[in-house]
C-alpha positions as CSV (number, residue, x, y, z in Angstrom):
1,M,85.5,157.1,95.5
2,F,88.0,154.6,94.2
3,H,85.6,151.7,94.7
4,I,82.8,153.7,93.0
5,L,85.2,154.3,90.1
6,L,86.0,150.6,89.9
7,A,82.3,149.8,89.9
8,V,81.6,152.2,87.1
9,L,84.5,150.9,85.0
10,G,83.4,147.3,85.7
11,I,79.7,147.9,84.7
12,G,81.1,149.7,81.6
13,L,83.2,146.6,80.8
14,V,80.1,144.3,80.9
15,I,78.2,146.7,78.5
16,F,81.3,146.9,76.3
17,V,81.6,143.1,76.1
18,H,77.9,142.9,75.1
19,E,78.1,145.6,72.4
20,L,81.4,144.1,71.2
21,G,79.6,140.9,70.5
22,H,77.2,142.7,68.1
23,F,80.1,144.6,66.6
24,L,82.3,141.6,65.9
25,A,79.3,139.6,64.5
26,A,78.3,142.4,62.2
27,R,81.9,142.8,60.9
28,L,82.2,139.1,60.5
29,C,79.1,139.1,58.3
30,G,80.2,142.1,56.3
31,V,77.9,144.7,57.7
32,R,79.1,148.3,58.0
33,V,78.9,149.6,61.6
34,E,78.1,153.3,61.8
35,T,78.2,153.9,65.6
36,F,79.6,151.9,68.5
37,S,78.3,153.6,71.7
38,I,78.8,152.9,75.4
39,G,75.9,154.6,77.1
40,M,72.8,156.3,75.6
41,G,71.9,159.8,74.6
42,P,74.1,162.6,73.4
43,K,77.8,161.9,72.7
44,M,80.1,162.9,75.6
45,L,83.4,162.0,73.8
46,G,84.3,159.9,70.8
47,W,86.3,159.5,67.7
48,T,85.9,158.2,64.1
49,R,87.9,155.4,62.6
50,G,87.1,154.2,59.1
51,D,83.3,154.0,58.7
52,T,82.6,153.8,62.5
53,T,82.2,156.4,65.2
54,Y,83.2,155.1,68.6
55,Q,81.7,157.1,71.5
56,I,80.8,157.3,75.2
57,A,77.4,158.8,75.7
58,V,76.0,160.8,78.6
59,L,73.5,158.3,80.1
60,P,75.2,155.1,81.5
61,L,72.2,153.0,80.7
62,G,73.5,150.4,78.3
63,G,74.8,151.0,74.9
64,Y,74.2,150.2,71.2
65,V,75.7,149.3,67.9
66,K,74.2,151.3,64.9
67,M,74.5,149.2,61.8
68,A,74.1,150.5,58.3
69,G,70.7,149.9,56.8
70,D,69.0,148.8,60.0
71,E,66.0,151.0,58.9
72,L,65.0,150.5,55.3
73,V,61.9,152.7,55.7
74,D,61.1,155.9,57.6
75,P,59.9,154.6,61.0
76,T,57.4,157.5,61.2
77,D,55.7,156.3,58.0
78,P,55.4,152.5,58.0
79,N,53.5,152.7,54.7
80,A,56.5,154.1,52.8
81,P,58.0,151.6,50.4
82,A,61.2,150.0,51.5
83,R,64.3,150.7,49.5
84,E,66.7,148.1,48.3
85,A,69.4,147.1,50.8
86,R,73.0,147.6,49.8
87,S,75.5,144.8,50.1
88,D,77.1,146.1,53.3
89,E,73.8,146.8,55.0
90,L,72.1,144.7,57.6
91,H,69.0,143.7,55.6
92,S,71.1,142.4,52.7
93,K,72.2,139.5,54.9
94,S,70.6,136.1,55.3
95,V,68.4,135.2,58.2
96,G,71.2,133.1,59.7
97,Q,73.7,136.0,59.5
98,R,71.3,138.4,61.1
99,F,70.5,135.9,63.8
100,L,74.2,135.7,64.6
101,I,74.5,139.5,64.6
102,F,71.6,140.0,67.0
103,S,72.7,137.1,69.3
104,G,76.3,138.3,69.3
105,G,75.9,140.3,72.5
106,V,74.4,137.5,74.4
107,I,77.1,135.1,73.2
108,M,79.8,137.4,74.3
109,N,78.2,137.9,77.8
110,V,78.2,134.1,78.2
111,V,81.8,133.8,76.9
112,F,82.8,136.5,79.4
113,G,81.5,134.3,82.3
114,L,83.1,131.1,80.9
115,V,86.4,132.9,80.7
116,V,86.4,135.1,83.8
117,F,84.7,132.8,86.3
118,P,87.6,130.2,86.1
119,I,90.2,133.0,86.4
120,V,88.7,134.4,89.6
121,F,88.2,131.0,91.1
122,L,91.9,130.2,90.5
123,V,92.9,133.5,92.2
124,G,90.5,132.9,95.1
125,V,87.3,134.8,95.9
126,P,86.4,136.1,99.4
127,F,83.0,134.9,100.5
128,T,80.9,134.3,103.7
129,A,81.3,130.7,104.7
130,P,78.1,128.5,104.4
131,V,77.9,128.2,108.2
132,I,74.8,129.5,110.0
133,G,74.5,131.4,113.3
134,A,71.6,130.8,115.7
135,P,68.4,130.5,113.7
136,D,65.7,133.1,114.2
137,V,63.5,131.9,117.1
138,G,60.2,130.4,115.7
139,S,61.6,130.1,112.2
140,V,61.6,127.0,109.9
141,A,65.3,126.4,110.7
142,W,64.6,126.7,114.4
143,H,61.9,124.1,114.2
144,A,64.2,121.8,112.2
145,G,66.6,121.9,115.2
146,L,69.5,123.6,113.3
147,E,72.0,125.2,115.7
148,A,74.7,127.8,115.4
149,G,77.8,126.5,113.7
150,T,75.9,124.1,111.4
151,E,77.5,124.0,107.9
152,I,75.0,123.7,105.0
153,V,76.7,121.5,102.4
154,A,74.0,121.3,99.7
155,V,70.4,122.4,99.0
156,N,68.3,119.8,97.1
157,D,71.6,118.0,96.2
158,I,73.0,121.1,94.6
159,E,76.4,121.8,96.3
160,V,76.8,125.0,98.3
161,H,80.1,126.7,98.1
162,W,79.4,130.0,100.0
163,F,76.6,131.4,102.1
164,D,75.0,133.5,99.4
165,N,74.2,130.3,97.5
166,I,71.8,129.2,100.4
167,P,69.1,131.9,100.5
168,T,69.1,132.1,96.7
169,A,68.6,128.3,96.4
170,I,65.9,128.4,99.0
171,A,64.0,131.3,97.4
172,L,64.1,129.7,93.9
173,A,63.5,126.1,94.9
174,E,60.2,124.3,93.9
175,R,57.4,124.8,96.4
176,G,56.6,122.1,98.8
177,G,59.8,121.7,100.7
178,L,63.5,121.0,100.2
179,D,66.3,118.9,101.5
180,L,69.3,120.5,103.3
181,T,72.5,118.5,103.5
182,V,74.1,119.7,106.7
183,R,77.1,119.0,108.9
184,A,76.5,119.7,112.6
185,P,79.1,121.5,114.7
186,G,82.0,119.2,115.4
187,A,80.6,116.4,113.2
188,S,82.5,114.7,110.3
189,E,79.4,113.1,108.7
190,T,76.5,114.9,107.0
191,S,72.8,114.4,107.4
192,V,69.7,115.5,105.5
193,V,67.1,117.8,107.0
194,R,63.7,118.4,105.3
195,V,62.4,121.9,105.6
196,V,59.4,123.8,104.1
197,P,60.4,127.5,103.6
198,Q,57.9,130.2,104.6
199,T,57.4,133.4,102.6
200,D,58.5,136.5,104.5
201,E,55.6,138.9,103.7
202,A,57.8,142.0,104.2
203,I,60.1,141.1,101.3
204,G,58.1,138.5,99.5
205,V,60.7,135.8,99.5
206,P,60.6,132.2,100.9
207,M,63.0,131.9,103.8
208,I,64.0,129.5,106.6
209,G,65.3,132.1,109.2
210,I,69.1,131.7,109.0
211,R,72.0,134.2,108.9
212,P,75.8,133.7,108.7
213,D,77.7,132.7,111.7
214,F,80.3,135.0,113.2
215,E,84.1,134.7,112.5
216,P,85.6,132.0,114.7
217,G,87.1,133.6,117.8
218,M,84.8,136.6,117.4
219,P,87.3,139.3,116.4
220,I,85.8,142.6,117.2
221,V,85.0,145.3,114.7
222,L,85.2,148.5,116.8
223,T,83.4,151.8,116.2
224,P,86.0,154.6,116.7
225,G,85.1,156.9,119.6
226,S,82.5,154.5,121.0
227,P,82.2,153.5,124.7
228,A,84.0,150.3,124.0
229,A,86.9,152.1,122.3
230,E,87.2,154.6,125.2
231,A,87.3,151.7,127.7
232,G,90.3,150.2,126.0
233,V,88.9,147.6,123.6
234,L,91.0,147.4,120.4
235,D,89.8,146.7,116.9
236,G,90.6,143.0,116.1
237,D,90.5,141.9,119.8
238,H,88.9,138.5,120.3
239,L,85.9,138.4,122.6
240,L,86.4,135.6,125.1
241,A,83.8,136.0,127.9
242,V,81.4,138.4,129.7
243,R,81.6,138.7,133.5
244,D,78.4,137.9,135.5
245,G,76.5,136.8,132.4
246,L,74.1,133.9,132.3
247,P,75.6,130.4,131.8
248,G,74.9,128.8,128.5
249,L,74.8,132.0,126.5
250,N,77.5,133.0,124.0
251,P,79.4,136.2,124.8
252,L,77.4,138.3,122.3
253,V,74.0,137.4,123.8
254,N,75.4,137.9,127.3
255,I,76.3,141.5,126.2
256,L,72.7,142.0,125.2
257,Y,71.6,140.6,128.5
258,Q,73.8,143.0,130.5
259,Q,72.7,145.9,128.3
260,D,69.0,145.0,128.8
261,R,69.6,145.3,132.6
262,G,71.4,148.6,132.2
263,R,74.6,147.3,133.9
264,D,78.2,148.1,133.4
265,I,79.7,145.4,131.2
266,E,83.0,143.7,131.8
267,L,84.5,141.9,128.8
268,Q,87.4,139.5,128.6
269,V,89.2,140.2,125.4
270,A,92.6,139.2,123.9
271,T,94.7,140.9,121.4
272,P,96.2,138.2,119.1
273,G,99.6,137.1,120.5
274,E,98.9,138.7,123.9
275,A,97.4,137.5,127.2
276,P,93.7,137.9,127.9
277,R,92.6,141.0,129.8
278,W,89.4,142.3,131.4
279,V,87.9,145.6,130.2
280,K,85.1,147.4,132.0
281,I,82.6,149.5,129.9
282,A,80.4,151.9,131.7
283,A,76.7,151.3,130.8
284,P,76.1,153.7,127.9
285,M,72.7,155.5,128.2
286,V,71.3,157.5,125.3
287,A,68.4,160.0,125.6
288,T,65.5,159.5,123.3
289,E,65.1,162.2,120.6
290,E,61.6,163.0,121.6
291,A,59.6,163.0,124.9
292,A,58.3,159.5,126.0
293,F,56.4,158.0,128.8
294,G,58.8,155.1,129.5
295,F,56.7,152.0,129.2
296,N,56.5,149.0,126.8
297,A,54.5,145.8,126.4
298,L,55.3,142.8,128.6
299,L,57.4,140.2,126.8
300,R,55.7,137.0,128.0
301,V,53.4,135.3,125.4
302,V,54.4,131.9,124.1
303,S,54.3,132.4,120.4
304,D,55.8,129.0,119.4
305,L,57.2,125.8,120.7
306,R,60.0,124.0,118.9
307,T,58.7,120.9,117.1
308,D,59.2,117.6,118.9
309,S,60.9,119.3,121.8
310,P,60.5,118.2,125.5
311,V,58.6,121.5,126.4
312,A,55.4,120.0,125.1
313,S,55.5,117.4,127.9
314,F,55.5,120.1,130.5
315,G,52.0,121.2,129.4
316,L,53.1,124.5,128.0
317,R,51.0,125.7,125.0
318,K,51.1,128.4,122.4
319,G,49.3,131.5,123.6
320,D,50.1,130.9,127.3
321,R,51.1,134.1,129.1
322,L,54.1,133.5,131.4
323,V,53.4,135.1,134.7
324,S,56.1,133.9,137.1
325,L,58.6,131.1,137.9
326,G,59.5,130.4,141.5
327,G,57.9,133.7,142.5
328,H,60.0,135.7,140.0
329,P,57.8,137.7,137.5
330,I,58.4,137.3,133.8
331,A,58.1,140.6,132.0
332,R,61.1,141.1,129.6
333,S,63.9,139.5,127.7
334,F,65.9,136.9,129.7
335,D,63.5,136.9,132.7
336,L,62.6,133.2,132.1
337,R,66.2,132.1,131.9
338,E,67.2,134.2,134.8
339,A,64.3,132.8,137.0
340,L,65.3,129.2,136.0
341,F,68.9,129.8,137.2
342,Q,67.6,131.3,140.5
343,A,65.7,128.0,141.0
344,L,68.7,125.8,139.9
345,G,68.6,122.4,141.5
346,T,65.1,122.8,143.0
347,P,61.7,121.8,141.6
348,A,60.5,124.7,139.4
349,V,56.9,125.8,139.1
350,L,55.9,127.9,136.2
351,V,52.7,130.0,136.5
352,V,50.9,130.8,133.3
353,E,47.7,132.6,132.4
354,R,45.5,130.5,130.1
355,G,41.9,131.4,129.2
356,G,41.8,134.0,131.9
357,A,42.8,131.6,134.7
358,L,46.2,130.9,136.3
359,V,47.7,127.5,135.7
360,Q,50.7,126.0,137.6
361,L,53.0,123.8,135.6
362,E,55.4,121.5,137.5
363,L,58.7,121.5,135.5
364,G,60.9,119.5,137.9
365,S,64.5,120.3,138.6
366,F,66.9,122.0,136.1
367,D,70.6,121.9,135.5
368,E,72.4,124.3,133.2
369,A,72.0,122.0,130.1
370,R,68.3,121.6,130.7
371,I,67.8,125.3,131.2
372,A,69.5,126.0,127.9
373,S,67.4,123.4,126.1
374,F,64.1,124.6,127.6
375,C,64.7,128.3,126.9
376,N,65.9,127.6,123.3
377,D,62.8,125.6,122.6
378,V,60.3,128.3,123.6
379,A,59.6,131.4,121.4
380,I,58.2,134.4,123.4
381,R,56.6,137.6,121.9
382,A,55.3,140.8,123.3
383,D,51.9,140.7,124.9
384,T,50.1,143.3,122.9
385,D,46.6,141.8,123.6
386,S,46.6,142.7,127.3
387,A,46.5,146.1,128.9
388,E,49.4,145.4,131.3
389,L,52.7,147.3,131.1
390,F,56.4,146.9,131.5
391,V,57.7,150.2,133.1
392,Y,61.3,151.4,132.7
393,E,62.8,152.2,136.1
394,G,63.7,155.9,136.4
395,G,61.5,157.0,133.5
396,P,58.5,159.4,133.6
397,A,55.9,156.6,134.2
398,W,58.0,155.1,137.0
399,A,58.5,158.5,138.6
400,A,54.7,159.0,138.5
401,G,54.1,155.7,140.3
402,L,53.4,153.2,137.5
403,R,54.9,149.8,138.0
404,T,55.6,146.8,135.8
405,G,52.5,144.5,135.8
406,D,50.0,147.4,136.3
407,R,46.8,146.9,134.3
408,I,45.5,150.1,132.6
409,S,41.7,150.4,132.5
410,R,41.4,154.0,131.2
411,I,43.6,156.8,129.8
412,D,42.2,160.3,130.3
413,G,38.8,158.6,130.9
414,A,38.8,156.7,127.6
415,P,38.5,152.9,128.0
416,V,41.5,150.7,127.2
417,E,41.3,147.2,125.8
418,S,44.9,146.3,124.9
419,Y,48.4,147.5,124.8
420,E,47.8,148.8,121.3
421,D,45.3,151.3,122.7
422,I,47.9,152.3,125.4
423,A,50.7,152.7,122.8
424,A,48.4,154.8,120.5
425,A,47.5,157.2,123.4
426,G,51.2,157.3,124.4
427,R,52.2,158.3,120.9
428,A,49.6,161.1,120.7
429,G,50.6,162.4,124.2
430,S,54.3,162.3,123.3
431,E,53.7,164.3,120.1
432,D,51.7,166.9,121.9
433,K,54.0,166.8,124.9
434,R,50.8,166.4,126.9
435,A,50.3,164.7,130.3
436,L,48.0,161.7,130.5
437,V,46.0,160.3,133.4
438,F,46.4,156.5,133.7
439,S,43.6,154.7,135.6
440,V,45.5,151.7,137.0
441,L,44.3,148.4,138.5
442,R,47.1,146.9,140.6
443,Q,47.3,143.7,142.5
444,E,49.8,144.5,145.3
445,V,49.7,140.9,146.8
446,T,49.4,137.8,144.6
447,G,45.8,136.6,144.9
448,G,44.9,139.8,146.7
449,P,42.3,142.5,145.8
450,L,42.8,144.9,142.9
451,V,43.7,148.5,144.0
452,S,42.5,151.3,141.8
453,L,44.8,154.3,141.2
454,D,44.8,157.4,139.0
455,L,48.3,158.5,138.1
456,R,49.2,161.6,136.0
457,V,52.3,161.0,133.8
458,T,54.1,163.8,131.9
459,P,56.2,162.7,129.0
460,A,59.9,163.5,129.1
461,V,63.2,162.6,127.6
462,L,63.9,159.0,128.5
463,E,67.4,157.4,128.8
464,L,67.7,153.9,127.3
465,P,70.7,151.6,126.9
466,G,72.9,152.7,124.1
467,E,75.3,150.9,121.7
468,L,78.8,149.8,123.0
469,G,80.4,150.2,119.5
470,I,81.2,146.5,119.1
471,N,80.3,144.5,116.0
472,F,81.5,141.2,114.6
473,R,82.4,140.1,111.1
474,P,80.6,137.2,109.4
475,H,82.6,134.0,109.1
476,G,84.7,134.7,106.1
477,M,86.5,132.3,103.7
478,I,88.4,132.3,100.5
479,Y,87.0,130.0,97.9
480,R,89.8,128.9,95.6
481,A,89.7,126.1,92.9
482,E,92.1,123.2,93.4
483,G,93.6,123.7,89.9
484,P,92.9,124.9,86.4
485,L,90.6,122.0,85.5
486,H,88.6,122.4,88.7
487,A,88.4,126.2,88.1
488,L,87.1,125.5,84.6
489,Q,84.5,123.1,86.0
490,I,83.3,125.4,88.7
491,G,83.3,128.4,86.3
492,T,81.2,126.5,83.8
493,E,78.8,125.4,86.5
494,S,78.5,128.9,87.9
495,T,77.8,130.3,84.4
496,W,75.0,127.9,83.9
497,R,73.7,128.3,87.5
498,F,73.3,132.1,87.3
499,L,71.6,131.8,83.9
500,A,69.3,129.2,85.3
501,D,68.7,131.3,88.4
502,A,67.7,134.3,86.3
503,W,65.1,132.1,84.5
504,V,63.7,130.6,87.7
505,F,63.6,134.1,89.3
506,L,61.4,135.3,86.4
507,K,59.2,132.2,86.7
508,R,58.8,132.7,90.5
509,I,57.8,136.4,89.9
510,V,55.2,135.4,87.3
511,S,53.8,132.7,89.7
512,Q,54.0,135.2,92.6
513,D,56.1,132.8,94.7
514,V,58.7,135.7,94.8
515,S,57.7,139.3,95.0
516,A,58.6,141.5,92.0
517,K,59.9,144.1,94.5
518,N,63.0,142.0,94.8
519,A,64.0,143.0,91.2
520,G,66.7,145.7,91.1
521,G,67.9,148.3,88.7
522,I,70.9,150.5,88.1
523,I,71.1,151.8,91.6
524,T,71.2,148.3,93.1
525,I,73.8,147.3,90.5
526,G,75.9,150.3,91.4
527,M,75.6,149.8,95.2
528,V,76.4,146.1,95.1
529,S,79.3,146.5,92.6
530,S,80.9,149.3,94.6
531,H,80.6,147.3,97.9
532,W,82.1,144.2,96.3
533,A,84.8,146.3,94.7
534,S,85.8,147.2,98.3
535,E,86.4,143.4,98.9
536,G,89.0,143.2,96.1
537,L,89.2,142.8,92.3
538,A,88.4,139.1,92.5
539,K,85.0,139.7,94.2
540,L,84.3,142.6,91.8
541,F,84.9,140.4,88.7
542,F,82.8,137.6,90.3
543,F,79.9,140.1,90.5
544,L,80.6,141.3,86.9
545,C,80.2,137.7,85.8
546,I,76.9,137.5,87.5
547,L,75.8,140.8,86.0
548,S,77.0,139.5,82.5
549,M,74.8,136.4,82.9
550,N,71.8,138.5,83.9
551,L,72.4,140.8,81.0
552,A,72.5,137.8,78.6
553,F,69.3,136.4,80.0
554,L,67.4,139.8,79.9
555,N,68.5,140.4,76.3
556,I,67.4,136.9,75.1
557,L,63.8,137.5,76.2
558,P,61.4,137.9,73.2
559,V,60.7,141.5,74.0
560,P,60.6,144.1,71.1
561,L,63.7,146.4,71.1
562,L,65.7,143.8,72.9
563,D,67.9,141.3,71.1
564,G,65.4,138.5,71.8
565,G,62.7,140.5,70.1
566,H,64.8,140.7,66.9
567,L,65.6,137.0,67.1
568,F,61.9,136.2,67.5
569,F,61.0,138.1,64.3
570,L,63.9,136.4,62.5
571,L,62.4,133.0,63.5
572,V,59.0,134.1,62.2
573,E,60.6,135.2,59.0
574,K,62.4,131.9,58.5
575,L,59.2,130.0,59.1
576,K,56.9,132.1,56.8
577,G,59.5,132.8,54.2
578,S,59.2,136.6,54.3
579,P,60.0,139.3,56.8
580,V,57.4,140.5,59.3
581,S,55.6,143.5,58.0
582,I,57.0,147.0,58.8
583,R,53.8,148.0,60.4
584,I,53.9,145.1,62.9
585,Q,57.6,145.8,63.6
586,V,57.0,149.5,64.3
587,M,53.9,148.8,66.5
588,S,55.7,146.1,68.4
589,Q,58.7,148.3,69.0
590,A,56.4,151.0,70.4
591,I,54.9,148.5,72.8
592,G,58.4,147.2,73.7
593,L,59.5,150.7,74.5
594,V,56.6,151.3,76.8
595,M,57.3,147.9,78.5
596,L,61.0,148.7,79.0
597,L,60.3,152.2,80.3
598,T,57.7,150.9,82.7
599,L,60.2,148.2,83.9
600,M,63.0,150.8,84.4
601,I,60.7,153.1,86.4
602,Y,59.5,150.1,88.5
603,V,63.0,148.7,89.3
604,T,64.3,152.3,90.0
605,Y,61.4,152.8,92.5
606,N,62.4,149.4,94.1
607,D,66.0,150.7,94.3
608,V,65.1,154.0,95.9
609,V,62.9,152.2,98.5
610,R,65.5,149.5,99.2
611,W,68.5,151.8,99.6
612,F,67.1,155.1,100.8
613,F,63.8,154.3,102.6
614,P,64.3,150.8,104.0
């Protein structure tokens, strides 16, 4: 609640600064201000001093400054004659004075950034370091050969100070590719990598498939009451190793490997300042909420091969189905790596299915380094095009006699073409809690005849590996300016960067290079500001500076009812020598109101979907 209160006060401060700009400009030009309001709608509390009523209104959606004489005619009757403006009213002032008054809010928002940015950079702002973890397999960064621990120094020669700069710069860069200046793990020199971002259709943003690296030493963020906590792991312990894991995998991935096998997990951890110790966590199993059959698709289709990697020389191709290696079937995560280690030091033969035929690929001998390179260069996806299954041991399908690798020809007499058909029948049977008869074709001996079986499977609650309660923080850092002059430089650059980013973001939405569903409203502002408030006042004020720049940009747009709309009419008035007609102003304001209400509804819908129905 304290962080929410800080966020509310912070957002109120940005609105106050904007309205204060209008107020000060109006007073400077001799215009009487009737109302200074933070928020819209009915007054919640306020007071009157001199000619001005200062108030906080019920709806925290902006604010306004009501100036004397801003309406010289009845807005409901545009044909009514305009009265003469008094000397302390808005329309008695020159075009230049009114231009200053309507631009006062934008000016103050920019001044807020120019003042506050350097202050927070002098104090030091907590950020996520611009160091990447392992790229998503099959992503642009994966193809480019970027590895975990790589520091991204610049994007298109624009310096990167913290991780959040990177996805923003990538999303807003010109189409056709960009240059990443990177520093490989352990290197002192930088190099340039050319990448072409790919748009993620789910969120409509160009991406390269990267995420932050973990904190060095991997300090554990522990969930209270979790299996790991009950086993004796402490919050803040450093994860050092996993017993009986696969060589070449970092401890976190080895945890996933052991969980996938349903094994008890032994971790070597160390409390800072104390000797390392081993902790054994009993394999946590969690029952599914609904009845299930206990099968899944085989994980064995080569979906991608890393560009310019040695795997192409082995004859492996996209679309190949991995069948076995050294006699060990490949059906789930880590099976390929596990089979390579079992064949360590001996010539490995990989059997793949290609075009309906089995093909043997001679891979030669492997050492640990070659295994890691080979597995990291191959992307594998679920085989949803075939009708073969992976069956969970101990589940209902297993108990009924189904086995991994079985090919399903019919379910309850209906023909089956692919795993999608099997999954659809399984979902229907689970919902109805209805037994299904699986017609199975099984090859009990490699190269032998197919045996036909009919197996009746009744859905039941299925136990699957559960969470250990262990998480890891992203690689954190404190970004602090080297001195007042450096803080001023970085603050000025940041002010301009966020203004420019707002403009480029709008252009990318118009050109449909970035989806409009990435635009956020008051809910997103509240969520982000309260989260950043939890990281300290410096981080909160950094966000408020960003918010102030976005508010300045939004208000400068030539949309009626916004400051930019008034400024546009003033430019027209200056050029033609007379004000825009009252009729046109009233009509344009009605159109502007509809546009703004539509925008508010749209971004609020985006917010609700983003935060409550992800």
